[in-house]
C-alpha positions in Angstrom: 4.8 2.9 -8.6 8.2 4.2 -7.7 11.5 4.7 -9.5 13.9 7.6 -9.1 13.0 10.4 -11.5 11.0 8.0 -13.5 7.9 10.1 -13.9 9.9 13.2 -15.0 11.8 11.1 -17.6 8.8 9.5 -19.0 6.9 12.8 -19.2 9.5 14.2 -21.6 8.7 11.6 -24.2 5.0 11.0 -23.5 3.5 14.4 -22.6 1.7 14.7 -26.0 0.3 11.2 -26.1 -3.2 10.8 -27.6 -6.2 11.0 -25.2 -8.6 8.1 -25.0 -12.3 8.1 -25.0 -12.9 6.7 -21.5 -14.7 9.2 -19.2 -12.2 9.0 -16.3 -13.5 8.7 -12.8 -11.2 10.6 -10.4 -13.0 9.2 -7.3 -12.4 5.6 -8.5 -8.8 6.6 -9.2 -8.5 7.8 -5.6 -9.6 4.4 -4.4 -7.1 2.6 -6.6 -4.3 5.0 -5.6 -4.9 4.5 -1.9 -5.8 0.8 -1.9 -4.1 -0.7 -4.9 -5.6 -2.8 -7.7 -9.1 -4.3 -7.3 -7.6 -7.8 -7.4 -5.1 -6.9 -4.7 -1.7 -5.3 -4.8 0.6 -2.5 -3.6 -1.1 0.9 -3.2 0.5 3.8 -5.2 0.4 5.7 -1.9 3.0 3.4 -0.5 5.7 5.1 -2.6 4.2 8.4 -3.6 2.6 9.5 -0.3 -1.0 9.9 0.7 -1.7 12.6 -1.9 -0.3 13.2 -5.4 -0.4 16.9 -4.6 2.9 16.6 -2.8 4.5 15.4 -6.0 6.7 12.7 -4.4 9.0 11.3 -7.0 7.5 13.6 -9.6 4.1 11.8 -9.9 2.3 14.9 -11.1 3.9 14.3 -14.5 1.2 11.7 -14.9 -1.7 14.1 -14.1 -4.5 13.5 -16.7 -1.9 11.5 -18.8 -2.5 7.8 -18.5 0.1 7.0 -21.2 2.8 8.0 -18.7 1.6 5.4 -16.2 1.2 2.7 -18.9 4.8 3.3 -20.2 6.1 3.1 -16.6 4.5 -0.3 -16.2 5.7 -1.5 -19.6 9.3 -0.5 -18.8 9.2 -2.4 -15.5 11.3 0.3 -14.1 12.1 -0.4 -10.4 10.0 -3.6 -10.6 6.7 -1.7 -11.4 5.9 -4.2 -14.2 6.2 -7.0 -11.7 3.9 -5.2 -9.3 1.3 -3.9 -11.7 1.3 -5.5 -15.2 -2.1 -7.0 -15.8 -3.5 -5.6 -12.5 -5.0 -2.4 -13.9 -7.3 -2.1 -16.9 -6.9 0.8 -19.3 -10.0 2.5 -17.8 -8.5 2.2 -14.3 -5.2 3.7 -15.5 -7.2 6.6 -16.9 -9.0 6.9 -13.5 -5.6 7.0 -11.7 -4.3 9.7 -14.1 -7.6 11.7 -13.5 -7.1 11.5 -9.7 -3.4 12.6 -9.9 -4.7 15.6 -11.9 -7.4 16.3 -9.4 -6.1 15.1 -6.0 -8.7 17.1 -4.1 -11.7 15.4 -5.6 -14.6 15.1 -3.1 -16.9 12.2 -2.4 -20.7 12.2 -2.3 -23.4 9.6 -1.4 -25.8 8.1 -3.9 -29.0 6.3 -2.9 -30.9 3.6 -4.7 -33.7 1.2 -3.7 -34.3 -2.2 -5.2 -36.8 -3.4 -6.0 -38.5 0.0 -6.4 -42.0 -1.6 -6.2 -43.3 -4.4 -4.0 -46.4 -6.3 -5.1 -47.9 -8.4 -2.3 -50.6 -10.1 -4.5 -53.7 -11.1 -2.7 -54.4 -11.4 1.0 -57.5 -12.1 3.0 -59.0 -9.0 4.5 -57.8 -8.7 8.1 -55.0 -11.2 7.6 -51.2 -10.6 7.2 -49.5 -11.4 3.9 -46.0 -12.8 3.6 -43.3 -10.2 4.3 -41.5 -8.6 1.4 -38.3 -6.4 1.6 -36.6 -3.7 -0.3 -32.9 -2.8 -0.1 -31.5 0.7 0.3 -28.0 0.9 -1.1 -25.3 3.6 -1.0 -23.6 3.4 -4.4 -21.8 6.7 -3.8 -18.4 7.5 -2.3 -19.4 9.2 1.0 -21.7 8.1 3.9 -25.4 8.1 3.3 -27.3 9.6 6.3 -30.8 8.0 6.7 -33.5 10.3 7.9 -37.2 9.3 8.3 -38.6 5.9 7.1 -42.4 6.0 6.8 -45.4 4.6 4.8 -47.8 7.1 3.2 -50.4 7.3 0.4 -54.0 6.3 -0.3 -54.1 3.1 1.8 -51.1 3.6 4.1 -53.0 1.9 6.9 -52.9 -1.4 4.9 -49.1 -1.6 4.9 -46.7 -1.6 7.8 -43.0 -1.9 8.4 -42.3 -5.2 10.1 -38.5 -5.5 10.2 -35.2 -5.0 8.4 -32.0 -3.3 9.5 -32.6 0.2 8.1 -33.2 2.7 10.9 -33.8 6.5 11.0 -30.7 8.4 12.2 -28.2 5.8 11.0 -25.5 6.1 8.3 -24.6 3.8 5.4 -20.9 3.7 4.4 -20.1 3.9 0.7 -21.0 0.5 -0.8 -23.1 -0.5 2.2 -26.8 -1.3 2.2 -29.7 -2.1 4.6 -33.2 -3.5 4.2 -36.8 -2.5 5.1 -39.3 -5.3 5.5 -43.0 -4.7 5.1 -46.3 -6.7 5.3 -49.7 -6.2 3.7 -52.9 -6.4 5.9 -55.8 -5.2 3.8 -58.7 -3.4 5.6 -61.1 -3.8 2.6 -61.5 -5.9 -0.5 -60.1 -4.7 -3.8 -56.9 -3.1 -5.0 -54.9 -1.3 -2.3 -51.7 0.9 -2.8 -49.3 3.1 -0.8 -45.7 4.1 -0.9 -42.6 3.7 1.4 -40.5 6.9 1.6 -37.0 7.0 3.0 -35.4 10.5 3.4 -31.6 10.9 3.2 -28.8 13.3 2.3 -28.2 12.1 -1.3 -29.4 13.8 -4.5 -33.2 14.1 -4.5 -33.4 14.0 -0.7 -35.6 10.8 -0.6 -36.3 7.5 -2.2 -39.7 5.9 -2.7 -40.9 2.3 -3.1 -44.4 1.7 -4.6 -46.6 -0.8 -2.5 -49.6 -2.7 -3.9 -51.8 -5.6 -3.0 -55.3 -6.9 -3.4 -57.8 -7.5 -0.5 -59.7 -10.7 -0.8 -63.0 -11.3 0.9 -62.3 -15.0 1.0 -59.2 -17.0 1.8 -56.7 -17.6 -1.0 -53.3 -19.2 -1.5 -50.3 -16.9 -1.8 -47.0 -18.1 -3.5 -43.7 -16.9 -1.9 -40.2 -17.6 -3.2 -36.8 -17.9 -1.5 -35.3 -15.9 -4.5 -36.7 -13.9 -7.4 -33.8 -15.1 -9.6 -31.2 -17.8 -9.7 -27.6 -16.9 -10.7 -25.4 -19.9 -11.5 -22.3 -17.6 -11.8 -19.2 -18.7 -13.6 -19.4 -22.4 -14.6 -17.4 -24.7 -16.9 -18.9 -26.0 -20.1 -20.4 -29.6 -20.0 -20.1 -29.6 -16.2 -23.5 -29.7 -14.2 -24.2 -27.1 -11.6 -27.3 -27.0 -9.3 -29.3 -24.3 -7.5 -32.4 -24.8 -5.3 -35.5 -22.7 -5.1 -37.8 -22.9 -2.1 -41.5 -22.3 -2.8 -43.9 -21.5 0.2 -47.6 -20.9 0.6 -48.0 -17.8 2.7 -51.8 -17.6 2.1 -54.8 -19.0 3.9 -55.9 -21.6 1.4 -54.2 -24.7 -0.2 -51.9 -23.9 -3.2 -52.1 -26.0 -6.3 -49.6 -25.9 -9.2 -51.0 -26.1 -12.7 -47.6 -26.0 -14.3 -43.8 -25.9 -13.5 -41.9 -25.4 -16.7 -38.9 -23.7 -18.4 -39.0 -21.1 -21.2 -36.6 -19.1 -23.2 -34.1 -19.6 -26.1 -31.7 -21.5 -23.9 -34.2 -23.5 -21.8 -32.5 -26.7 -23.0 -29.5 -25.8 -20.9 -31.5 -26.5 -17.7 -33.3 -29.5 -16.2 -35.8 -29.5 -13.3 -36.3 -31.7 -10.2 -37.3 -31.3 -6.6 -40.5 -31.9 -4.6 -42.8 -29.2 -6.1 -45.2 -30.8 -8.5 -48.7 -30.2 -10.0 -50.0 -33.3 -8.2 -48.7 -32.1 -4.8 -50.8 -29.3 -3.3 -49.2 -27.1 -0.6 -51.2 -26.5 2.6 -51.1 -22.9 4.1 -47.6 -22.4 5.7 -46.1 -25.4 3.8 -43.2 -25.4 1.3 -41.5 -27.4 -1.4 -38.4 -27.2 -3.5 -37.5 -26.8 -7.2 -34.1 -28.2 -8.1 -32.7 -26.5 -11.2 -29.6 -27.9 -12.9 -27.5 -26.0 -15.6 -25.2 -27.8 -18.0 -24.2 -25.4 -20.8 -22.7 -27.0 -23.9 -21.0 -23.8 -25.2 -19.1 -20.9 -23.6 -20.8 -17.6 -23.0 -23.7 -16.2 -21.1 -26.9 -18.3 -20.8 -30.4 -17.5 -19.5 -33.9 -18.9 -19.3 -37.0 -18.5 -17.2 -38.6 -20.9 -14.6 -42.4 -20.4 -14.7 -44.7 -21.4 -11.9 -48.5 -21.4 -12.6 -50.9 -21.9 -9.7 -54.2 -20.9 -8.1 -52.3 -18.4 -5.9 -53.6 -14.8 -5.5 -50.4 -13.7 -7.2 -51.0 -16.2 -10.0 -48.1 -16.9 -12.4 -44.6 -16.3 -11.2 -41.4 -16.2 -13.3 -37.9 -16.8 -11.9 -35.0 -15.6 -14.0 -32.2 -18.1 -14.5 -28.7 -16.9 -15.7 -25.0 -17.8 -15.7 -21.9 -17.6 -17.7 -20.0 -20.6 -19.1 -16.4 -20.8 -19.8 -14.4 -23.5 -21.5 -11.8 -25.2 -19.3 -8.8 -22.7 -19.5 -5.6 -23.7 -17.7 -3.5 -20.6 -17.0 -0.2 -20.2 -15.2 1.5 -17.1 -13.9 4.9 -16.3 -12.3 6.0 -14.0 -9.5 8.2 -12.1 -10.3 7.5 -12.1 -14.0 11.2 -11.3 -14.6 14.1 -12.2 -12.4 17.2 -10.0 -12.0 20.3 -11.2 -10.1 22.2 -8.0 -10.6 26.0 -7.9 -10.7 27.8 -10.8 -9.0 31.5 -11.7 -8.6 33.0 -14.3 -10.8 34.0 -17.4 -8.9 32.0 -16.6 -5.8 29.4 -18.9 -4.2 26.1 -19.0 -6.2 23.4 -16.5 -5.4 19.9 -18.0 -5.1 16.5 -16.4 -5.8 13.2 -17.9 -6.4 10.2 -17.8 -8.9 6.7 -18.6 -7.6 4.4 -20.3 -10.1 0.6 -19.7 -9.6 -2.3 -21.5 -11.1 -4.5 -18.7 -12.4 -6.8 -20.8 -14.5 -10.1 -22.6 -13.8 -8.8 -26.2 -13.9 -5.8 -28.0 -12.4 -2.4 -27.5 -14.1 -0.5 -30.5 -15.4 3.2 -29.5 -15.2 5.2 -31.4 -17.8 8.6 -29.7 -17.6 10.4 -26.8 -15.8 13.8 -26.0 -17.3 16.4 -23.1 -17.7 18.0 -22.4 -21.1 20.4 -19.8 -22.4 23.2 -19.7 -19.8 24.9 -22.5 -17.9 25.6 -20.0 -15.1 21.9 -20.1 -14.1 20.5 -23.4 -12.8 17.5 -24.7 -11.0 18.3 -25.5 -7.3 15.5 -27.7 -6.0 11.9 -26.5 -5.5 8.6 -28.0 -4.5 6.7 -28.1 -7.9 5.3 -31.5 -8.6 3.4 -32.8 -11.7 0.1 -31.0 -10.8 -1.0 -27.7 -9.3 -4.5 -27.1 -8.1 -6.6 -24.1 -9.0 -5.4 -21.1 -6.9 -2.3 -23.0 -5.6 1.3 -22.1 -6.0 4.8 -23.7 -5.9 8.4 -22.4 -6.0 11.3 -22.8 -8.3 14.7 -21.7 -6.7 17.3 -20.5 -9.2 21.0 -20.2 -8.6 23.4 -17.8 -10.4 27.2 -18.3 -10.4 28.8 -16.3 -13.2 31.7 -18.0 -15.0 33.1 -14.9 -16.7 32.7 -11.2 -16.7 29.9 -9.7 -18.7 26.1 -9.9 -19.0 24.2 -13.2 -18.7 20.7 -13.9 -19.8 18.6 -17.0 -19.7 14.9 -18.2 -19.7 13.0 -20.3 -17.2 10.5 -22.2 -19.4 7.5 -23.9 -17.8 5.5 -26.3 -19.9 2.0 -27.6 -18.9 -1.5 -27.9 -20.2 -1.5 -24.1 -20.2 0.3 -21.9 -22.7 4.1 -22.0 -22.1 5.4 -19.6 -19.5 8.7 -17.9 -20.0 10.5 -15.9 -17.3 13.4 -13.8 -18.4 16.5 -14.1 -16.1 19.3 -11.6 -16.2 22.6 -11.1 -14.3 26.1 -9.9 -14.8 29.6 -11.2 -13.9 32.5 -9.0 -12.8 35.9 -9.3 -11.3 35.5 -6.0 -9.4 34.1 -5.6 -5.9 30.3 -5.8 -5.8 27.6 -5.9 -3.2 26.1 -9.4 -2.6 22.6 -9.2 -1.3 21.4 -12.4 0.5 18.0 -13.0 2.1 18.0 -15.5 5.0 14.5 -16.8 3.9 13.3 -16.8 0.3 9.9 -18.1 1.3 7.2 -18.9 1.0 6.3 -17.7 4.5 3.2 -19.2 6.1 1.8 -17.4 9.2 -0.3 -19.1 11.9 -4.1 -18.7 11.6 -5.0 -15.2 12.9 -8.3 -13.6 13.7 -9.4 -10.6 11.6 -8.1 -7.4 13.2 -5.4 -9.2 15.2 -1.7 -9.5 14.4 0.4 -12.6 14.2 3.9 -13.0 15.6 6.5 -11.4 13.3 8.6 -13.5 10.9 12.1 -12.1 10.7 14.1 -12.1 7.4 17.7 -10.9 7.4 19.1 -9.1 4.4 22.9 -9.3 4.5 25.6 -7.9 2.2 28.2 -10.7 1.6 30.0 -8.7 -1.1 32.9 -6.3 -1.0 31.0 -3.1 -2.0 28.2 -1.1 -0.4 24.7 -2.2 -1.0 21.7 0.1 -1.1 18.0 -0.9 -0.9 16.2 0.9 -3.8 12.7 -0.3 -2.9 11.0 -2.4 -0.3 7.2 -2.8 -0.7 4.3 -5.3 -0.4 2.5 -6.4 -3.6 0.3 -9.3 -4.6 -3.3 -9.9 -3.8 -3.7 -8.7 -0.3 -0.8 -6.4 0.7 -3.0 -4.5 3.2 -3.2 -7.7 5.3 0.5 -7.8 6.1 2.9 -5.3 7.8 6.6 -4.7 7.5 8.9 -3.4 10.2 12.6 -3.8 11.0 15.8 -1.9 10.2 15.6 -2.5 6.4 14.0 0.3 4.5 14.2 2.0 1.1 17.5 4.0 0.7 19.1 2.0 3.6 22.8 1.3 2.8 24.6 -1.8 4.0 28.4 -1.8 4.2 30.2 -5.0 3.2 29.4 -7.6 5.9 26.5 -5.5 7.1 22.9 -6.6 7.6 19.4 -5.4 8.3 16.2 -7.1 9.3 12.7 -7.3 7.7 10.0 -8.2 10.2 6.8 -9.3 8.4 3.6 -9.9 10.3 0.1 -11.0 9.3 -2.8 -8.6 10.2 -5.8 -9.8 8.2 -8.6 -7.4 7.3 -11.0 -10.1 6.1 -11.6 -13.8 6.7 -10.2 -16.6 4.5 -6.9 -17.3 2.7 -4.8 -14.1 2.3 -1.5 -13.7 0.5 0.9 -11.0 -0.6 4.4 -10.6 -2.0 7.4 -8.9 -0.3 9.3 -7.3 -3.2 12.8 -6.0 -2.6 15.0 -4.3 -5.2 18.7 -3.2 -4.8 20.6 -0.5 -6.5 22.7 -3.2 -8.2 19.7 -4.6 -10.0 19.0 -7.6 -7.8 15.4 -8.3 -7.2 13.8 -10.6 -4.5 10.1 -11.6 -4.2 9.0 -13.6 -1.1 5.4 -14.9 -1.0 3.6 -14.3 2.3 0.4 -16.2 3.2 -1.9 -16.9 6.1 -5.5 -17.9 6.9 -7.8 -15.4 8.7 -10.6 -16.4 11.0 -13.6 -14.2 11.4 -14.1 -12.4 14.8 -17.4 -12.5 16.6 -19.8 -9.8 15.3 -19.8 -8.1 18.7 -16.1 -7.6 18.8 -15.0 -4.0 18.0 -12.9 -3.8 14.8 -11.2 -0.6 13.7 -9.0 -0.1 10.7 -6.6 2.8 10.8 -4.9 4.0 7.6 -2.0 4.4 7.6 -1.0 2.3 10.6 2.3 4.2 10.9 3.5 7.4 9.4 6.7 9.4 9.1 5.9 13.1 8.9 9.3 14.0 7.4 11.1 17.2 8.4 9.7 20.4 9.9 11.2 23.4 11.8 11.3 23.1 15.6 9.0 25.6 17.2 7.0 26.2 14.0 3.4 25.5 13.1 4.2 21.9 12.3 2.7 19.4 9.8 -0.9 18.0 9.8 -1.6 14.5 8.6 -5.1 13.0 8.3 -5.6 9.4 9.4 -8.7 7.5 8.2 -10.6 5.6 10.9 -12.9 2.8 9.5 -15.3 0.7 11.5 -14.6 -2.7 9.9 -16.9 -4.5 12.3 -20.6 -5.5 12.0 -21.8 -3.2 14.9 -21.5 0.4 15.8 -18.2 1.3 17.5 -17.8 3.9 20.2 -14.3 5.4 20.5 -14.0 6.9 24.0 -10.7 8.8 23.6 -7.5 9.4 21.7 -4.2 9.9 23.6 -0.8 11.0 22.2 2.8 10.6 23.2 5.7 12.7 21.8 5.2 16.0 19.9 1.9 14.9 18.4 -1.6 16.1 19.1 -5.1 16.4 17.7 -4.9 19.3 15.2 -7.0 22.2 16.5 -8.4 24.6 14.0 -8.4 21.9 11.3 -11.5 20.3 9.7 -12.2 17.2 11.8 -14.6 14.8 10.1 -14.5 12.5 13.1 -15.8 15.2 15.5 -15.3 15.3 19.3 -14.5 12.2 21.5 -16.3 10.1 22.5 -17.5 9.4 18.9 -19.6 6.7 17.4 -18.8 5.1 14.1 -21.6 3.0 12.5 -20.6 -0.3 11.0 -18.8 0.3 7.7 -18.5 4.1 8.4 -15.2 6.1 8.2 -13.9 9.5 9.1 -10.7 11.5 9.0 -8.8 12.4 12.1 -6.3 15.3 11.8 -3.0 14.9 13.8 -0.4 17.6 14.1 3.4 17.1 14.4 4.8 20.2 16.1 8.2 19.6 17.7 9.7 22.1 20.1 13.3 20.9 19.8 15.5 19.8 17.0 16.2 16.1 16.3 14.4 12.9 15.5 11.0 12.5 17.2 8.7 9.5 17.7 5.4 9.0 19.5 2.1 7.2 19.3 -1.6 7.9 18.9 -3.7 5.5 21.0 -7.4 5.1 20.3 -9.4 3.7 23.1 -12.8 1.8 23.0 -14.4 -0.3 25.7 -12.4 -3.5 25.8 -10.1 -2.6 22.9 -7.4 -0.1 21.9 -5.5 0.6 18.7 -2.1 2.3 18.4 -0.5 4.2 15.5 3.3 4.7 15.4 4.3 8.3 14.5 7.7 9.7 13.7 9.3 12.8 12.3 12.4 15.0 12.2 12.8 18.5 13.5 15.4 20.9 12.2 16.6 23.8 14.3 15.7 27.4 13.4 18.7 29.6 12.3 20.9 29.8 15.4 22.3 33.0 17.0 26.0 33.8 16.7 28.2 31.9 19.0 31.6 30.3 19.3 33.3 27.1 18.0 36.6 25.5 18.5 39.2 24.3 16.0 40.6 21.8 18.4 42.4 19.5 16.0 44.3 22.0 13.8 45.7 21.0 10.4 42.6 22.5 8.7 42.0 25.1 6.1 41.2 27.9 8.6 43.4 29.8 11.1 40.5 30.4 13.5 41.4 29.2 16.9 38.1 29.7 18.8 35.2 32.0 19.1 34.1 34.5 16.5 37.2 35.6 14.6 36.7 39.3 13.5 39.2 38.7 10.7 37.4 35.8 9.2 35.5 37.8 6.6 38.8 39.6 5.6 40.7 36.3 5.4 37.9 34.9 3.2 38.1 37.8 0.8 41.9 37.7 0.7 41.8 34.0 0.0 39.2 34.5 -2.7 41.3 37.2 -4.4 44.4 35.1 -4.5 42.6 32.2 -5.9 40.8 34.4 -8.4 44.3 35.1 -9.8 44.6 31.3 -10.0 41.4 31.1 -12.1 39.5 29.4 -9.2 37.7 32.5 -8.0 34.1 31.2 -8.6 34.1 28.2 -6.4 36.4 29.7 -3.7 34.3 32.8 -3.3 31.3 30.6 -2.7 33.2 28.3 -0.3 34.6 31.3 1.6 31.1 32.8 1.9 29.8 29.5 3.2 32.6 29.4 5.8 31.9 33.0 6.7 28.2 32.2 7.3 29.2 29.1 9.2 31.2 31.2 11.5 28.0 32.8 12.8 26.6 29.4 14.0 26.9 27.9 17.4 29.3 25.0 18.0 27.6 21.7 18.7 27.2 20.5 22.3 28.0 16.9 23.2 24.8 15.0 24.2 22.5 17.2 22.1 20.7 15.8 19.0 22.8 16.3 15.8 21.0 18.5 13.2 19.4 16.4 10.5 20.2 16.9 6.8 18.8 15.8 3.5 21.3 16.1 0.6 21.9 14.7 -2.9 24.8 12.3 -3.5 26.3 10.2 -6.3 24.2 7.2 -5.1 20.9 9.1 -4.4 19.5 11.0 -1.4 21.5 11.0 1.8 19.7 11.6 5.1 21.1 11.4 8.6 18.0 9.5 9.7 19.0 6.6 7.3 21.8 5.7 9.7 19.8 5.7 12.9 21.2 3.0 15.1 24.7 3.3 13.6 27.8 5.2 14.8 28.1 8.0 12.2 31.3 9.9 11.4 30.3 13.0 9.4 33.3 14.7 7.6 32.9 18.2 6.0 35.4 18.6 3.1 36.2 20.7 0.1 38.1 20.1 -3.2 40.5 23.0 -2.4 41.4 21.7 1.0 44.9 20.1 1.2 44.4 18.2 4.5 41.2 16.7 3.1 43.3 14.7 0.6 45.2 13.3 3.6 42.0 12.4 5.5 40.3 10.4 2.7 42.6 7.4 2.8 42.2 7.2 6.6 38.4 7.4 6.3 38.4 4.6 3.7 40.4 2.5 6.2 38.0 3.3 9.1 35.0 2.3 7.0 36.5 -1.0 5.9 37.8 -1.8 9.4 34.7 -0.9 11.5 31.8 -0.9 9.0 30.6 -4.4 10.0 30.6 -3.2 13.7 28.2 -0.4 12.9 30.3 2.6 11.7 29.1 4.7 8.8 31.3 7.5 7.4 29.5 10.3 5.6 31.5 12.9 3.7 29.7 16.2 3.0 31.2 18.4 0.3 30.8 22.2 0.5 32.0 23.2 -3.0 29.7 25.6 -4.8 30.2 23.5 -7.9 29.7 19.7 -7.6 31.9 19.2 -10.7 34.9 20.4 -8.6 33.9 17.8 -6.0 33.6 15.0 -8.6 37.1 15.9 -10.0 38.5 15.6 -6.4 36.8 12.2 -6.0 38.1 10.9 -9.3 41.7 11.6 -8.0 40.9 10.6 -4.4 38.2 7.8 -4.4 35.9 7.3 -1.4 34.5 4.0 -0.3 32.1 5.7 2.1 28.9 7.7 1.6 29.3 11.1 -0.2 26.8 14.0 -0.2 26.9 17.4 -1.9 25.9 20.6 -0.1 26.7 23.6 -2.5 24.4 25.9 -0.5 26.4 25.3 2.7 23.2 24.6 4.8 24.7 21.6 6.7 28.0 23.3 7.7 26.0 26.3 8.9 23.8 24.1 11.1 26.8 22.3 12.5 28.8 25.5 13.1 31.7 24.5 10.8 34.5 27.0 10.4 37.3 25.1 8.8 38.0 22.3 6.3 38.1 19.4 7.1 35.9 19.2 10.2 34.3 16.1 11.6 31.5 15.2 14.0 31.0 11.8 15.7 27.3 11.0 16.2 26.0 8.1 18.4 23.4 5.5 17.4 20.8 7.6 19.3 21.5 10.6 17.0 23.2 12.7 19.6 26.6 14.3 19.3 29.5 12.5 20.9 32.6 14.5 19.7 33.6 17.1 17.2 37.0 17.8 15.7 38.5 20.4 13.3 41.4 19.9 10.9 43.4 16.7 10.1 47.0 16.0 10.8 48.9 12.7 10.9 48.8 12.8 14.7 45.0 13.0 14.6 44.7 9.5 13.2 45.3 7.7 16.5 43.1 10.1 18.5 40.1 9.8 16.1 40.3 6.1 15.8 40.4 5.7 19.6 37.2 7.8 19.7 35.5 5.5 17.2 36.6 2.3 18.9 35.5 3.7 22.3 32.0 4.6 20.9 31.6 1.2 19.3 32.7 -0.6 22.5 30.3 1.4 24.6 27.5 0.5 22.2 28.3 -3.2 22.5 
């Protein structure tokens, strides 16, 4: 759910939208926000952070305002329609808005028992009846702690707990359940009663189950069933579906049926068979079967009752029959639902993307035609779609775009079958100008090898390259589809990464299933030029033995962002969930890098070693507290007997304001006469310069620039081999961060619109970017004008083909100790300073290029 400034823009037009009647559930909204749609898909947290309270990308504009979210999906801004249209109901969107408005909502357990009464029928005095069970469920949103489990009441001695998996002192995770099994052994003839009581930490403090039975002085038959109801689920009309009921005699005398029949308004939907019959008595301990077949003639819910009459102590028994019939309904879907090629160069080789067709109906699809209309520049380029597509299956349709002339192009992919026609809108644009040309090495689908739940497959590498003649920026890179949590992404490609012409980055996808069975997701990539890619990922997960420890950690990797070195740091809470079938003992947690267990913070997990019951979860607080400036990385390793889990951690540390020091203007040819050290005349020169320029009607911007340089004069010069100070600035193409270029050789140039030598340096920097960009060089120009309009005027006259950032507050030049314009710093792929230079003269061209070539050669 990400698009730059989308929430703020939508809020302006939709803040007064009408409220709906749904009573929003903020806790359910929290689940949807953190985990994605119920049917599977990208989590909102993937783009907006773990909590809406941080207001990443202005998400708080949607607080208690579901219309903002609905409009964002409808507009398909940044591909959100592709990811979410049809995935959330209106009630779920309201729940999301409620959680965004109340991000600190807390969870609580809720206990329920079913059935709430157990009737054992008749049993011979001194003899055990058949066992019956009740289920304790936690329908709340926090763990349910089970206290005592006991039988009390008038005839407590006649009933006893004989099994089940509920136990005192255990915990049930939200949505989990356990059973208590009991038997009846009457001590006297007549009606007998008692109650099962289970104490817990949910509302009410305890749950009770009524127990009853009859003591018989003589032996009697007792009828026991394998199920109290038969649910046929979703079936097709006029198609037979069968269910089997097992009937047993758990008494001490022979059981004889007097009738086995159907009743109810829709009894005609069912027919009976099996081995149970009035003429076939059941001896004590024996069993028989009743075969029930449903064949509904019309769509809709259907129900009836199976009635068993006998001489058993529990007499007549009714078994509820139910199901829901649907007429055969073929349905087809496409991923993505709209395809954008972006801007492409006229006459260049075709660009290929693909649409995946999915059978979303309940019968096989009969495909009659797949064709493109509306533009000859867009054509179908092969594919694996045949004449039929099984239920749940998919196939791909590759599409090629080769613009024939400048201007916008639109077309439609039309798929005709026994389902309603499917139309996919296709857009693109042709231009004669230089453009980026994104190309994926593999458009999918990608099939991973069978992988055990909790394990990770080998990574599949996909390379995104820029075959165009302009820079390419990744606007968004996320996982969507049905099971995005079962796949991971790594590699050098990431949102906001910029690729120079000829540049490339990698996307390493891996399969890490959380549940057994077929799992799939979509890798969705958007570029700033409007191009959109969707790659289907799939794999089959095999279950792990129940004894194997299984732990899910969310998130599996985290970037803490930026904090001041030597400060209190940042705390992030990681959720640990025991996804196995047995209790898990975590012996220890160890950290590398400037990360540690956060002391003084609420720790729901408690001290190590700690035990997590099956299905239980807790939150572990981890603090990032760097002591030195620069990029930092580390790990958190959780250790259990025979298993371990690792979480990748990273962050950036900025230096605290530095004491006064010295810097050198080694190059000359800049807009400052300072030769080295702290120039006592710097403030005077700044004021004189400002006064002269005031006379020339430029006083406002020059006073600010002079002040920035004066403050910069108090900073320490950079030292070679030390980490370069990080920066996060706005630019014409979006946010510019030093960390985006980790692994590249970065040439940072500080410039101003009033600086004459800066006009001489720009053509040279354009040349360096074009010459060495493919080898790993990235030029970043940071403007220090107080008014960005002055910088934009400069750029209109002196264009830049490298990355531009605006710093009107002068923070970056202060951190870098800059005293003159222009000044440059060469930063290695490891983020450490290699060389710094002040000024720019014609003679500097050869020196600076030699430094760049040497650094690139050393890297290779």
